[in-house]
C-alpha positions as CSV (number, residue, x, y, z in Angstrom):
1,M,0.0,-0.1,0.0
2,N,1.6,3.5,-1.2
3,S,1.2,6.7,0.7
4,F,-1.4,8.0,-1.6
5,T,-3.5,5.2,-0.8
6,V,-3.5,6.3,3.0
7,F,-3.2,10.0,2.3
8,G,-5.4,10.6,-0.8
9,P,-8.6,10.2,1.0
10,V,-7.5,12.5,3.6
11,L,-6.2,15.5,1.1
12,L,-9.3,15.1,-0.6
13,M,-11.7,15.6,2.2
14,W,-9.3,18.7,3.7
15,S,-9.7,20.1,0.1
16,C,-13.3,20.2,0.4
17,Y,-13.5,21.4,3.7
18,F,-11.3,24.5,3.2
19,K,-12.7,25.4,0.2
20,T,-16.1,25.6,1.8
21,S,-15.1,27.1,4.7
22,W,-13.4,29.7,2.2
23,S,-16.6,30.5,0.5
24,N,-18.6,31.4,3.5
25,V,-15.9,33.6,4.7
26,T,-15.7,35.6,1.4
27,A,-19.5,35.6,1.5
28,D,-19.7,36.9,4.8
29,Y,-16.8,39.5,4.0
30,D,-18.7,40.7,1.0
31,S,-21.9,40.8,2.8
32,Y,-19.7,43.0,5.5
33,S,-18.7,45.2,3.1
34,I,-21.8,46.0,1.5
35,S,-23.7,46.8,4.7
36,N,-21.1,48.8,6.5
37,F,-18.8,50.6,3.9
38,D,-21.2,51.6,1.6
39,S,-22.6,55.1,1.9
40,T,-25.9,54.0,3.0
41,P,-28.0,55.2,5.9
42,N,-27.4,52.5,7.9
43,F,-23.7,53.3,8.6
44,D,-23.3,55.1,12.0
45,Y,-20.4,57.8,11.5
46,G,-21.3,59.4,14.8
47,S,-19.0,56.5,16.6
48,Y,-15.5,58.0,14.5
49,V,-14.1,61.2,16.4
50,S,-14.1,64.4,14.5
51,L,-11.4,67.4,14.7
52,C,-12.9,70.0,16.3
53,E,-12.2,73.1,13.9
54,K,-11.0,76.3,14.8
55,D,-10.2,78.3,11.6
56,A,-12.8,80.8,12.3
57,N,-11.5,81.6,16.1
58,R,-7.7,81.9,14.8
59,N,-9.0,84.3,12.0
60,F,-10.9,86.1,14.4
61,R,-7.9,86.4,16.7
62,S,-5.6,87.2,14.3
63,W,-7.2,90.7,13.7
64,F,-8.9,91.2,17.0
65,Q,-5.8,91.0,19.5
66,P,-3.2,93.1,17.4
67,A,-6.0,95.8,17.3
68,V,-7.0,96.1,20.8
69,Y,-3.9,95.3,22.6
70,S,-2.5,97.9,20.2
71,I,-4.7,100.6,21.6
72,I,-4.5,99.3,25.1
73,C,-0.9,99.6,24.8
74,F,-0.5,103.0,23.4
75,L,-3.3,104.3,26.1
76,A,-1.7,102.6,28.8
77,L,1.8,103.7,28.0
78,L,0.6,107.4,27.9
79,G,-1.5,107.8,31.0
80,N,0.8,105.7,33.5
81,F,3.7,107.4,31.9
82,L,2.5,110.6,32.6
83,V,1.7,109.9,36.1
84,I,5.4,108.5,36.9
85,L,6.7,112.1,35.2
86,T,4.6,113.8,37.7
87,Y,5.3,112.1,40.5
88,H,9.4,112.5,39.4
89,Y,9.0,115.8,38.4
90,F,7.5,117.3,41.6
91,K,8.6,114.9,43.9
92,R,5.4,114.8,45.4
93,L,5.8,111.3,47.0
94,K,4.3,112.6,50.9
95,T,1.7,110.0,51.4
96,M,0.8,106.3,51.5
97,T,-1.6,107.0,48.2
98,D,1.2,108.7,46.4
99,I,3.2,105.5,47.3
100,F,0.3,103.2,46.0
101,L,-0.4,105.1,42.8
102,L,3.4,105.3,41.5
103,N,3.7,101.6,42.2
104,L,0.5,101.1,40.0
105,A,1.4,103.3,37.3
106,V,4.6,101.1,37.1
107,A,3.0,97.6,37.1
108,D,0.4,98.9,34.5
109,L,3.2,100.0,32.4
110,L,5.2,97.0,32.3
111,F,1.8,94.6,32.0
112,A,1.3,97.3,29.1
113,L,4.5,96.7,27.5
114,S,4.2,92.8,27.8
115,L,1.0,92.7,25.8
116,P,2.0,92.9,22.1
117,F,4.9,90.0,22.7
118,W,2.0,88.1,24.4
119,A,-0.2,88.5,21.5
120,A,2.5,87.7,19.2
121,S,3.1,84.6,21.1
122,I,-0.5,83.8,21.0
123,M,-0.9,84.1,16.8
124,S,2.6,82.9,15.4
125,K,5.9,81.2,15.9
126,W,8.4,82.4,19.0
127,P,11.6,83.3,17.2
128,L,13.3,85.0,20.5
129,G,14.6,81.8,22.4
130,Q,13.7,80.2,25.6
131,F,14.7,83.5,28.0
132,P,12.5,86.0,26.1
133,C,10.1,83.8,26.2
134,K,10.1,83.2,30.2
135,A,10.8,87.2,31.1
136,M,7.9,88.0,28.7
137,H,5.5,85.6,30.9
138,A,7.0,86.7,34.0
139,I,6.7,90.7,33.2
140,Y,3.0,89.7,32.5
141,K,1.8,87.5,35.5
142,I,3.9,89.5,38.2
143,S,2.6,93.0,36.8
144,F,-0.8,91.4,36.7
145,F,-0.7,90.6,40.5
146,S,1.0,93.4,41.7
147,G,-1.6,95.6,40.1
148,M,-4.2,93.9,41.9
149,F,-2.8,93.5,45.0
150,L,-1.9,97.6,44.8
151,L,-5.6,98.3,43.8
152,T,-6.7,96.5,47.2
153,C,-4.1,98.2,49.3
154,I,-5.3,102.0,47.9
155,S,-8.7,100.9,49.1
156,V,-7.8,99.9,52.1
157,D,-5.8,103.2,52.6
158,R,-8.7,105.1,51.9
159,Y,-10.6,103.3,54.2
160,F,-8.7,104.1,57.1
161,S,-8.1,107.8,55.9
162,I,-12.0,108.3,55.7
163,T,-13.4,106.2,58.3
164,K,-10.4,106.3,60.9
165,A,-9.3,109.9,60.3
166,V,-8.5,110.4,63.6
167,S,-5.9,107.5,63.9
168,A,-4.8,107.9,60.4
169,H,-3.7,111.7,61.1
170,R,-1.5,110.4,64.1
171,C,0.4,107.7,61.9
172,R,0.8,110.6,59.3
173,S,4.5,110.9,60.3
174,S,5.1,107.3,59.3
175,A,2.9,106.8,56.4
176,M,5.4,107.1,54.1
177,Q,7.8,104.1,55.5
178,Y,4.2,101.8,56.0
179,G,3.5,102.6,52.0
180,Q,7.1,101.5,51.3
181,V,7.0,98.6,53.3
182,S,3.5,97.4,51.5
183,S,4.5,98.3,48.3
184,M,7.6,95.9,48.7
185,V,5.5,93.2,50.3
186,T,3.0,93.6,47.0
187,W,6.0,93.3,44.8
188,V,7.5,90.2,46.2
189,M,4.2,88.3,46.5
190,A,3.4,88.9,43.1
191,V,6.7,87.5,42.3
192,V,6.2,84.3,44.6
193,F,2.6,83.4,43.2
194,S,4.0,84.0,39.6
195,L,6.7,81.5,40.2
196,P,5.4,78.5,38.6
197,E,4.6,79.7,35.1
198,I,7.9,81.6,35.1
199,I,9.3,78.0,36.0
200,Y,7.0,76.1,33.6
201,S,6.7,78.4,30.6
202,G,9.0,78.4,27.5
203,V,8.7,77.5,24.0
204,N,7.2,73.8,23.2
205,V,8.0,71.9,20.1
206,N,5.8,73.9,18.2
207,S,8.2,76.9,18.4
208,T,5.2,78.6,20.2
209,C,6.0,80.5,23.8
210,V,3.4,78.7,25.7
211,A,2.5,79.2,29.7
212,F,3.2,75.8,30.5
213,M,5.1,73.1,28.7
214,K,3.4,69.9,27.6
215,G,2.6,67.3,30.5
216,H,1.5,70.4,33.1
217,E,-1.7,70.9,32.5
218,D,-2.8,70.3,35.8
219,L,-0.5,72.7,36.9
220,R,-1.8,75.2,34.5
221,T,-5.7,74.8,36.2
222,S,-4.3,75.2,39.1
223,M,-3.0,78.6,38.3
224,Q,-6.1,79.8,36.7
225,V,-8.1,79.0,40.0
226,S,-5.2,80.6,42.0
227,Q,-5.5,83.7,39.7
228,M,-9.2,83.9,40.1
229,V,-8.9,83.5,44.0
230,L,-5.8,86.2,44.5
231,G,-6.3,88.5,41.3
232,F,-10.2,88.8,41.8
233,V,-11.9,87.5,44.3
234,L,-9.8,88.4,47.3
235,P,-9.4,91.9,46.1
236,A,-13.2,91.9,45.3
237,L,-13.8,91.2,48.7
238,V,-11.4,93.7,50.5
239,M,-12.6,96.8,48.0
240,G,-16.3,95.9,49.0
241,F,-16.0,96.0,52.4
242,C,-13.7,99.2,52.4
243,Y,-15.6,101.2,50.0
244,S,-18.9,99.9,51.4
245,C,-17.7,101.6,54.8
246,I,-16.6,104.8,53.0
247,I,-19.8,105.4,51.8
248,K,-21.6,104.7,55.1
249,T,-19.0,107.6,56.3
250,L,-19.7,109.9,53.7
251,M,-23.4,109.9,53.6
252,Q,-23.1,110.6,57.3
253,A,-20.9,113.8,56.2
254,R,-22.5,117.3,55.4
255,N,-19.5,118.4,53.5
256,F,-21.2,119.6,49.9
257,E,-18.0,117.2,48.3
258,K,-19.6,114.2,49.2
259,N,-21.8,113.6,46.4
260,K,-18.6,113.8,44.2
261,A,-16.5,111.5,46.0
262,L,-19.4,108.8,46.4
263,K,-19.5,109.2,42.2
264,V,-15.5,108.4,42.2
265,I,-16.5,105.4,44.5
266,F,-18.9,103.9,42.6
267,A,-17.0,104.4,39.1
268,V,-14.0,102.5,40.8
269,V,-16.0,99.9,41.7
270,A,-18.3,99.9,38.3
271,V,-14.9,99.4,36.2
272,F,-13.9,96.8,38.4
273,I,-16.5,94.7,38.1
274,V,-17.5,95.2,34.6
275,S,-13.8,95.0,33.7
276,Q,-13.0,91.9,35.6
277,L,-16.1,90.2,36.5
278,P,-16.6,88.4,33.0
279,Y,-13.1,87.6,32.7
280,N,-13.1,85.3,35.6
281,V,-16.1,83.7,34.7
282,V,-14.9,82.8,31.4
283,M,-11.8,81.7,32.5
284,G,-13.4,79.6,35.5
285,L,-15.5,77.9,33.0
286,T,-12.2,76.8,31.0
287,T,-11.2,75.1,33.7
288,Q,-14.1,72.4,32.8
289,N,-14.0,69.7,30.2
290,S,-15.8,70.7,27.1
291,T,-18.8,68.9,26.0
292,T,-19.0,70.1,22.4
293,C,-16.9,71.6,19.8
294,E,-19.3,74.2,19.5
295,Y,-19.3,75.1,23.0
296,D,-15.2,75.2,23.2
297,N,-15.3,77.3,20.0
298,H,-18.1,79.7,22.0
299,L,-15.8,79.8,24.9
300,L,-12.5,80.7,23.0
301,Y,-14.7,83.6,21.4
302,A,-15.8,84.9,24.9
303,M,-12.0,84.3,26.3
304,D,-10.9,86.6,23.9
305,L,-13.2,89.3,24.1
306,T,-13.2,89.4,27.8
307,R,-9.9,89.0,28.2
308,G,-9.5,92.5,26.0
309,I,-12.3,94.1,28.4
310,A,-9.9,93.1,31.4
311,F,-7.1,94.2,30.2
312,L,-8.4,98.0,29.7
313,R,-7.5,98.4,33.4
314,C,-4.2,99.2,32.5
315,C,-5.2,102.2,30.8
316,V,-8.1,103.1,32.8
317,N,-6.6,103.3,36.4
318,P,-4.4,106.5,35.5
319,F,-7.7,108.1,35.1
320,L,-9.5,106.7,38.2
321,Y,-7.1,106.7,40.7
322,A,-4.7,109.6,39.7
323,F,-5.7,112.0,37.3
324,I,-9.2,112.7,39.3
325,G,-7.1,114.2,42.2
326,V,-7.1,117.8,41.9
327,K,-3.5,118.5,42.9
328,F,-2.3,116.1,40.6
329,R,-4.4,117.3,38.0
330,N,-2.7,121.0,38.8
331,D,0.3,119.5,38.7
332,L,0.2,117.6,35.6
333,L,-1.1,121.0,34.3
334,K,2.3,122.9,35.2
335,L,4.2,119.7,33.9
336,M,2.4,120.3,30.4
337,K,3.2,123.8,30.5
338,D,6.9,123.6,31.5
339,M,6.9,121.1,28.4
340,G,5.6,123.7,26.0
341,C,2.3,121.8,25.6
342,I,-0.2,124.1,26.7
343,S,-0.4,128.1,27.9
344,Q,0.1,129.4,31.3
345,R,-3.4,131.1,31.0
346,H,-5.1,127.8,30.9
347,V,-2.9,126.7,33.9
348,I,-4.2,129.7,36.0
349,Y,-7.9,129.1,34.8
350,S,-8.1,125.5,35.3
351,C,-6.3,125.6,39.0
352,G,-8.8,128.7,40.0
353,K,-11.6,126.8,38.6
354,R,-10.7,123.6,41.1
355,K,-9.7,125.9,44.1
356,S,-13.2,125.1,45.3
357,S,-13.1,121.5,45.3
358,A,-10.8,121.1,48.0
359,G,-13.4,119.5,50.4
360,F,-12.1,116.1,50.9
361,E,-8.3,117.1,49.3
362,T,-6.3,116.1,52.2
363,E,-2.6,114.7,52.2
364,T,-4.2,110.9,52.9
365,T,-7.0,111.1,50.1
366,T,-5.2,112.5,47.2
367,S,-6.6,110.5,45.0
368,F,-10.2,110.7,45.9
369,S,-11.3,114.0,45.1
370,P,-12.9,114.6,41.9
């Protein structure tokens, strides 16, 4: 008996089984291909993850940020530079308010200088290297925190100057020292709270300057929460308490200037709330996980708009806190006269017109008088 006699029937049976099985597999595959890969309504495309397009938001940001940030930068440089120049020219650092206003002008000036670089780092590749990237984020964050802390210090100083006038007058001789120490502590705190962003900022693999490198997303969320608490919630609570007590004290006064002082307070509070509240609300929403692509895009638009409104504070602060004071405006007019910008007649007319508005213009409330 040869080998074919033994294995022939086995091979024949195997070939028949393989042919039958392959025919079934082919039929099943053809059926699957027709029912699943044909463009029929039965195919569920929703099971596939689609890329969220953000081209419209990028196009909006490409013209919105350069335009708005350029305007803010120009106005902030002009206003805060005049504040610093006036204080330097007349050497009028005599009260805690003066020291806080000078430091606030410096903080807003640095903040404004960082805006063009900050906008460019978002829209295009960063060509300046690692150290300038960290320096830009450091200046931006330190000036932000210091500005908010100084606004809080100004509200506390006004609180003691008006509601605790007798005690404030007794401490008048040491007010300058208190102001210098408070300002120094404010800057140190701003540097400390900015350290995480300074350390982890840098140029990523896409050659863009980012606040937090890849792998530190949780830290970025923590920094956003801390910015909302320290840069908005805490100053808002302190300012709300101080200005409510000031309003209560002014309402009991019988001076004819109290209505103008109240308008100043309402303007300060309104500007702070209108400029900072929407931005912090949107920033809080960005810490949540996005649900849909449409929601994510709407959130990006809201962030760009509210951030631009919030940044307006650095060019509004000189008008709310410095130029609104009678003494400061008179000094500014004299400075402009010495620089040849206005005539002597205009200075005499303006100063004489404002002599009657000195009801609340004391050495400790320079920035309060209208």
